[in-house]
NUTORVEX-86662 format. One record per residue (C-alpha): z, y negated, x negated; residue in one letter; residue number from 1. Coordinates in Angstrom, 2 decimals. Layout:
residues N
pt pz Z; py Y; px X; code a; pos NUM
...
***
This chain:
residues 261
pt pz 123.45; py -120.45; px -90.47; code m; pos 1
pt pz 127.06; py -122.38; px -90.20; code p; pos 2
pt pz 124.89; py -124.92; px -88.49; code l; pos 3
pt pz 123.30; py -123.40; px -85.55; code v; pos 4
pt pz 124.02; py -121.23; px -82.49; code d; pos 5
pt pz 120.97; py -119.02; px -82.71; code e; pos 6
pt pz 118.62; py -118.47; px -85.91; code f; pos 7
pt pz 114.97; py -117.29; px -85.10; code v; pos 8
pt pz 112.93; py -116.04; px -87.68; code v; pos 9
pt pz 109.36; py -115.31; px -87.24; code a; pos 10
pt pz 108.41; py -112.54; px -89.56; code v; pos 11
pt pz 104.74; py -111.74; px -89.84; code g; pos 12
pt pz 103.28; py -108.10; px -90.72; code q; pos 13
pt pz 103.40; py -107.45; px -94.56; code g; pos 14
pt pz 103.35; py -105.01; px -97.20; code s; pos 15
pt pz 106.81; py -106.43; px -98.81; code d; pos 16
pt pz 110.32; py -105.97; px -97.60; code n; pos 17
pt pz 110.82; py -109.00; px -95.97; code t; pos 18
pt pz 111.71; py -107.57; px -92.43; code l; pos 19
pt pz 114.41; py -105.19; px -93.96; code d; pos 20
pt pz 115.63; py -108.02; px -95.76; code r; pos 21
pt pz 116.16; py -110.35; px -92.75; code v; pos 22
pt pz 117.76; py -107.58; px -90.72; code r; pos 23
pt pz 120.13; py -106.54; px -93.71; code a; pos 24
pt pz 121.48; py -110.22; px -93.17; code i; pos 25
pt pz 123.11; py -108.54; px -89.87; code a; pos 26
pt pz 124.27; py -111.51; px -88.36; code d; pos 27
pt pz 124.64; py -111.62; px -84.76; code p; pos 28
pt pz 122.83; py -115.28; px -84.76; code k; pos 29
pt pz 119.88; py -113.94; px -85.92; code i; pos 30
pt pz 117.16; py -113.01; px -83.61; code r; pos 31
pt pz 113.91; py -111.64; px -85.27; code i; pos 32
pt pz 110.36; py -112.25; px -83.58; code v; pos 33
pt pz 107.75; py -109.71; px -85.07; code e; pos 34
pt pz 104.28; py -111.66; px -85.29; code t; pos 35
pt pz 100.74; py -110.90; px -86.01; code l; pos 36
pt pz 98.98; py -113.50; px -87.91; code w; pos 37
pt pz 95.58; py -114.71; px -86.82; code n; pos 38
pt pz 93.74; py -113.75; px -90.17; code e; pos 39
pt pz 90.15; py -115.41; px -88.93; code r; pos 40
pt pz 92.05; py -118.95; px -88.46; code m; pos 41
pt pz 90.77; py -120.71; px -91.22; code a; pos 42
pt pz 90.88; py -124.25; px -90.13; code d; pos 43
pt pz 93.19; py -126.34; px -92.55; code r; pos 44
pt pz 96.03; py -124.00; px -92.43; code g; pos 45
pt pz 96.35; py -124.13; px -88.61; code f; pos 46
pt pz 97.76; py -120.46; px -88.68; code v; pos 47
pt pz 100.99; py -121.76; px -90.35; code y; pos 48
pt pz 101.46; py -124.22; px -87.12; code a; pos 49
pt pz 100.67; py -121.29; px -84.97; code q; pos 50
pt pz 103.32; py -119.28; px -86.47; code q; pos 51
pt pz 105.82; py -122.38; px -86.10; code k; pos 52
pt pz 105.61; py -122.71; px -82.51; code m; pos 53
pt pz 105.85; py -119.05; px -82.10; code i; pos 54
pt pz 109.39; py -119.24; px -83.40; code a; pos 55
pt pz 110.03; py -122.62; px -82.04; code q; pos 56
pt pz 109.07; py -121.38; px -78.40; code y; pos 57
pt pz 111.82; py -118.58; px -78.85; code s; pos 58
pt pz 114.62; py -121.11; px -79.41; code c; pos 59
pt pz 116.72; py -121.53; px -76.45; code t; pos 60
pt pz 119.05; py -124.44; px -77.66; code g; pos 61
pt pz 118.87; py -128.29; px -77.03; code d; pos 62
pt pz 117.81; py -128.86; px -80.40; code w; pos 63
pt pz 115.34; py -127.01; px -82.73; code a; pos 64
pt pz 115.91; py -126.83; px -86.37; code f; pos 65
pt pz 112.80; py -125.86; px -88.53; code y; pos 66
pt pz 112.75; py -124.67; px -92.03; code l; pos 67
pt pz 110.03; py -123.22; px -94.03; code e; pos 68
pt pz 110.23; py -120.42; px -96.21; code g; pos 69
pt pz 110.73; py -122.47; px -99.49; code d; pos 70
pt pz 113.17; py -125.04; px -97.86; code e; pos 71
pt pz 116.86; py -125.08; px -98.14; code v; pos 72
pt pz 119.67; py -127.12; px -96.96; code v; pos 73
pt pz 122.65; py -128.02; px -98.97; code h; pos 74
pt pz 126.10; py -126.64; px -97.82; code e; pos 75
pt pz 127.54; py -129.83; px -98.91; code a; pos 76
pt pz 125.42; py -131.70; px -95.91; code e; pos 77
pt pz 125.99; py -129.35; px -92.84; code l; pos 78
pt pz 128.79; py -131.53; px -91.67; code a; pos 79
pt pz 126.46; py -134.64; px -91.95; code a; pos 80
pt pz 123.71; py -132.67; px -89.99; code i; pos 81
pt pz 125.80; py -132.18; px -87.29; code r; pos 82
pt pz 127.36; py -135.46; px -87.28; code a; pos 83
pt pz 123.67; py -136.74; px -87.07; code s; pos 84
pt pz 123.01; py -134.46; px -83.98; code v; pos 85
pt pz 126.30; py -135.45; px -82.08; code e; pos 86
pt pz 125.67; py -139.32; px -82.66; code r; pos 87
pt pz 122.22; py -139.17; px -81.14; code h; pos 88
pt pz 122.30; py -136.39; px -78.72; code h; pos 89
pt pz 122.94; py -138.63; px -75.77; code s; pos 90
pt pz 120.48; py -141.18; px -76.63; code n; pos 91
pt pz 117.25; py -139.46; px -75.09; code a; pos 92
pt pz 115.32; py -142.41; px -76.92; code a; pos 93
pt pz 115.83; py -140.07; px -80.56; code v; pos 94
pt pz 113.62; py -137.22; px -80.10; code e; pos 95
pt pz 113.83; py -135.95; px -83.77; code a; pos 96
pt pz 115.84; py -136.30; px -87.04; code l; pos 97
pt pz 114.36; py -137.09; px -90.31; code v; pos 98
pt pz 115.09; py -135.46; px -93.25; code f; pos 99
pt pz 115.01; py -137.12; px -96.83; code d; pos 100
pt pz 113.02; py -134.84; px -99.47; code y; pos 101
pt pz 113.60; py -133.35; px -102.83; code h; pos 102
pt pz 110.45; py -131.96; px -103.63; code h; pos 103
pt pz 111.16; py -130.14; px -106.95; code f; pos 104
pt pz 108.14; py -129.48; px -109.36; code y; pos 105
pt pz 107.57; py -127.25; px -112.29; code g; pos 106
pt pz 111.05; py -126.51; px -112.88; code s; pos 107
pt pz 114.74; py -127.09; px -111.11; code p; pos 108
pt pz 115.51; py -130.27; px -113.27; code e; pos 109
pt pz 112.39; py -132.30; px -112.09; code w; pos 110
pt pz 111.55; py -133.89; px -108.62; code i; pos 111
pt pz 108.18; py -135.77; px -107.39; code s; pos 112
pt pz 108.64; py -139.29; px -106.64; code i; pos 113
pt pz 104.82; py -140.18; px -106.02; code s; pos 114
pt pz 104.14; py -141.73; px -102.41; code p; pos 115
pt pz 101.48; py -138.85; px -102.44; code g; pos 116
pt pz 104.23; py -136.30; px -101.58; code w; pos 117
pt pz 105.84; py -137.08; px -98.21; code y; pos 118
pt pz 109.54; py -138.32; px -98.72; code r; pos 119
pt pz 110.58; py -137.95; px -95.33; code r; pos 120
pt pz 110.25; py -135.38; px -92.37; code e; pos 121
pt pz 110.92; py -134.35; px -89.08; code c; pos 122
pt pz 113.15; py -130.95; px -89.14; code r; pos 123
pt pz 115.05; py -131.10; px -86.34; code l; pos 124
pt pz 113.58; py -131.80; px -82.75; code i; pos 125
pt pz 114.70; py -131.79; px -79.30; code r; pos 126
pt pz 113.78; py -128.44; px -77.57; code n; pos 127
pt pz 113.62; py -130.27; px -74.23; code t; pos 128
pt pz 110.67; py -132.29; px -74.96; code i; pos 129
pt pz 106.92; py -131.30; px -74.92; code r; pos 130
pt pz 105.88; py -131.10; px -78.42; code s; pos 131
pt pz 103.57; py -129.13; px -80.62; code y; pos 132
pt pz 102.61; py -128.70; px -84.35; code a; pos 133
pt pz 99.20; py -129.31; px -85.14; code p; pos 134
pt pz 100.23; py -128.65; px -88.74; code d; pos 135
pt pz 103.15; py -126.72; px -89.98; code g; pos 136
pt pz 104.66; py -129.89; px -91.75; code q; pos 137
pt pz 105.11; py -131.85; px -88.69; code y; pos 138
pt pz 105.05; py -132.35; px -84.82; code w; pos 139
pt pz 103.52; py -134.49; px -82.19; code l; pos 140
pt pz 105.04; py -135.35; px -78.87; code v; pos 141
pt pz 103.06; py -135.32; px -75.60; code t; pos 142
pt pz 104.93; py -137.54; px -73.29; code s; pos 143
pt pz 101.84; py -138.51; px -71.61; code e; pos 144
pt pz 100.41; py -135.26; px -71.26; code h; pos 145
pt pz 97.24; py -135.31; px -73.40; code k; pos 146
pt pz 97.63; py -137.45; px -76.31; code r; pos 147
pt pz 99.96; py -136.72; px -79.08; code g; pos 148
pt pz 102.00; py -139.36; px -80.75; code r; pos 149
pt pz 104.68; py -139.26; px -83.86; code n; pos 150
pt pz 108.26; py -138.33; px -82.50; code p; pos 151
pt pz 110.74; py -141.24; px -82.11; code h; pos 152
pt pz 113.30; py -140.54; px -84.86; code a; pos 153
pt pz 116.59; py -141.22; px -86.73; code a; pos 154
pt pz 117.63; py -140.15; px -90.06; code l; pos 155
pt pz 119.59; py -137.20; px -90.28; code a; pos 156
pt pz 121.50; py -138.42; px -93.43; code n; pos 157
pt pz 120.48; py -135.40; px -95.50; code a; pos 158
pt pz 118.07; py -133.65; px -97.57; code h; pos 159
pt pz 115.60; py -130.86; px -97.53; code i; pos 160
pt pz 115.45; py -128.83; px -100.80; code y; pos 161
pt pz 111.70; py -128.01; px -100.99; code h; pos 162
pt pz 111.30; py -125.35; px -104.08; code y; pos 163
pt pz 107.61; py -124.39; px -103.19; code g; pos 164
pt pz 106.42; py -125.61; px -106.52; code w; pos 165
pt pz 108.88; py -124.18; px -108.77; code i; pos 166
pt pz 107.93; py -120.50; px -108.31; code r; pos 167
pt pz 107.03; py -118.76; px -111.57; code r; pos 168
pt pz 103.53; py -119.70; px -112.32; code n; pos 169
pt pz 102.04; py -116.60; px -112.04; code e; pos 170
pt pz 103.59; py -116.12; px -108.49; code k; pos 171
pt pz 102.69; py -119.37; px -107.33; code m; pos 172
pt pz 98.98; py -118.62; px -108.51; code q; pos 173
pt pz 99.29; py -115.22; px -106.29; code k; pos 174
pt pz 100.22; py -117.28; px -103.29; code k; pos 175
pt pz 97.39; py -119.78; px -103.85; code a; pos 176
pt pz 95.06; py -116.83; px -104.17; code d; pos 177
pt pz 96.51; py -115.29; px -100.92; code q; pos 178
pt pz 96.54; py -118.30; px -98.59; code v; pos 179
pt pz 93.38; py -120.12; px -99.47; code s; pos 180
pt pz 91.76; py -118.12; px -96.85; code k; pos 181
pt pz 93.54; py -120.02; px -94.18; code y; pos 182
pt pz 91.80; py -123.10; px -95.53; code w; pos 183
pt pz 88.34; py -121.48; px -96.27; code a; pos 184
pt pz 88.57; py -123.29; px -99.58; code t; pos 185
pt pz 88.72; py -121.70; px -103.01; code p; pos 186
pt pz 92.14; py -121.28; px -104.43; code a; pos 187
pt pz 93.45; py -123.96; px -106.71; code v; pos 188
pt pz 94.36; py -123.10; px -110.35; code q; pos 189
pt pz 98.09; py -123.56; px -110.73; code v; pos 190
pt pz 99.20; py -124.53; px -113.92; code q; pos 191
pt pz 102.45; py -126.91; px -113.73; code y; pos 192
pt pz 101.63; py -128.47; px -116.96; code s; pos 193
pt pz 98.51; py -130.34; px -115.89; code q; pos 194
pt pz 100.46; py -133.14; px -113.94; code f; pos 195
pt pz 101.00; py -137.01; px -114.03; code d; pos 196
pt pz 104.74; py -137.45; px -115.93; code r; pos 197
pt pz 104.57; py -140.71; px -114.45; code r; pos 198
pt pz 105.02; py -139.16; px -111.11; code a; pos 199
pt pz 108.45; py -137.29; px -112.04; code l; pos 200
pt pz 111.96; py -138.15; px -112.29; code a; pos 201
pt pz 114.92; py -135.99; px -113.27; code p; pos 202
pt pz 117.14; py -134.54; px -110.58; code f; pos 203
pt pz 120.87; py -135.62; px -110.89; code k; pos 204
pt pz 122.22; py -133.56; px -108.03; code g; pos 205
pt pz 123.36; py -130.29; px -107.58; code t; pos 206
pt pz 121.25; py -127.20; px -106.04; code h; pos 207
pt pz 122.27; py -125.45; px -102.93; code p; pos 208
pt pz 124.61; py -122.53; px -103.49; code h; pos 209
pt pz 122.35; py -119.94; px -101.34; code v; pos 210
pt pz 119.50; py -121.01; px -103.83; code a; pos 211
pt pz 121.33; py -120.23; px -107.02; code q; pos 212
pt pz 120.37; py -116.79; px -107.55; code e; pos 213
pt pz 116.61; py -117.29; px -107.02; code w; pos 214
pt pz 116.59; py -120.44; px -109.02; code l; pos 215
pt pz 117.91; py -118.27; px -112.11; code a; pos 216
pt pz 115.54; py -115.32; px -111.34; code n; pos 217
pt pz 112.34; py -116.29; px -109.75; code d; pos 218
pt pz 112.06; py -120.27; px -110.54; code a; pos 219
pt pz 110.03; py -121.54; px -113.67; code e; pos 220
pt pz 113.14; py -122.82; px -116.08; code q; pos 221
pt pz 111.23; py -125.47; px -118.30; code v; pos 222
pt pz 108.61; py -127.88; px -117.41; code l; pos 223
pt pz 106.19; py -128.71; px -120.37; code n; pos 224
pt pz 103.75; py -131.30; px -119.51; code i; pos 225
pt pz 100.40; py -131.39; px -121.52; code d; pos 226
pt pz 100.52; py -134.44; px -123.65; code p; pos 227
pt pz 96.68; py -134.47; px -123.63; code s; pos 228
pt pz 96.58; py -134.48; px -119.75; code y; pos 229
pt pz 94.53; py -137.14; px -118.10; code e; pos 230
pt pz 95.72; py -138.25; px -114.79; code p; pos 231
pt pz 92.94; py -137.95; px -112.12; code t; pos 232
pt pz 91.83; py -140.86; px -110.11; code p; pos 233
pt pz 94.05; py -139.99; px -107.15; code k; pos 234
pt pz 97.20; py -139.65; px -109.62; code e; pos 235
pt pz 96.23; py -143.22; px -110.83; code n; pos 236
pt pz 96.32; py -144.61; px -107.27; code k; pos 237
pt pz 99.44; py -143.17; px -106.62; code y; pos 238
pt pz 101.08; py -144.55; px -109.92; code h; pos 239
pt pz 99.97; py -147.91; px -108.77; code f; pos 240
pt pz 101.11; py -147.52; px -105.32; code m; pos 241
pt pz 104.55; py -146.51; px -107.01; code r; pos 242
pt pz 104.42; py -150.05; px -108.91; code q; pos 243
pt pz 103.61; py -151.95; px -105.89; code v; pos 244
pt pz 106.54; py -150.17; px -103.78; code e; pos 245
pt pz 108.92; py -150.98; px -106.58; code t; pos 246
pt pz 108.02; py -154.55; px -106.57; code l; pos 247
pt pz 108.13; py -155.28; px -102.80; code v; pos 248
pt pz 110.81; py -152.51; px -101.76; code g; pos 249
pt pz 108.67; py -150.77; px -99.24; code m; pos 250
pt pz 107.72; py -146.87; px -99.15; code d; pos 251
pt pz 104.11; py -146.21; px -98.91; code f; pos 252
pt pz 104.40; py -142.31; px -98.55; code s; pos 253
pt pz 102.71; py -140.79; px -95.49; code r; pos 254
pt pz 105.12; py -140.31; px -92.29; code k; pos 255
pt pz 104.89; py -138.34; px -89.13; code h; pos 256
pt pz 107.75; py -140.17; px -87.24; code f; pos 257
pt pz 108.62; py -143.75; px -85.85; code k; pos 258
pt pz 112.35; py -144.50; px -86.53; code l; pos 259
pt pz 113.86; py -146.25; px -83.40; code v; pos 260
pt pz 117.57; py -145.78; px -84.44; code a; pos 261
***
């Protein structure tokens, strides 16, 4: 909130009190857009991209800063984010700003370091260019009208704290059961203990102030990896990629941007 001029929140219809809680914040910067999800859209989660763009198309500023419901920025990095915007604002070649990610897994004390988890992603994009979201995670720019390309970007010099994979196990399972229809696939069975421990590293930083209460009440507190767990072929592939990364100093994780500054 201290960073932006307006805060557009797309709130879909639901059976909980999300809308009331957003209204209760009572900040004049907040503009609520009440939406209706297309419950028949079951193509690879595209409904998330639709909802993302409803919010973005309601933004009026020069830049749009996109956050998902399980993503948080740290108050200690707000000045760095603003400085990055100001540094690149006059350079039209920079269309977006890329954030480094802390993907927490299993508890607030562990993060994923696997190249199978995207390590950087655009979260700030110029709101004055032709862009669209084919997926909730990223954008494409249509400077040539028809064919989309990855945004040309610079580093934001800040992090996104992604807490989606430390919800209490039963709540994560409930979410998986509810949203599987948007992918037209069976719900995954969530068991945090069934994971490749080689893909984890201890988190050595501090958590954002605004996340503290949620972390204490709604997150898993301890991660216990099953010692008998056998990594899958895909996990073994990512572990090998991680070893090569260490040797050659490269990042093999997927990128939806091109760094130009």
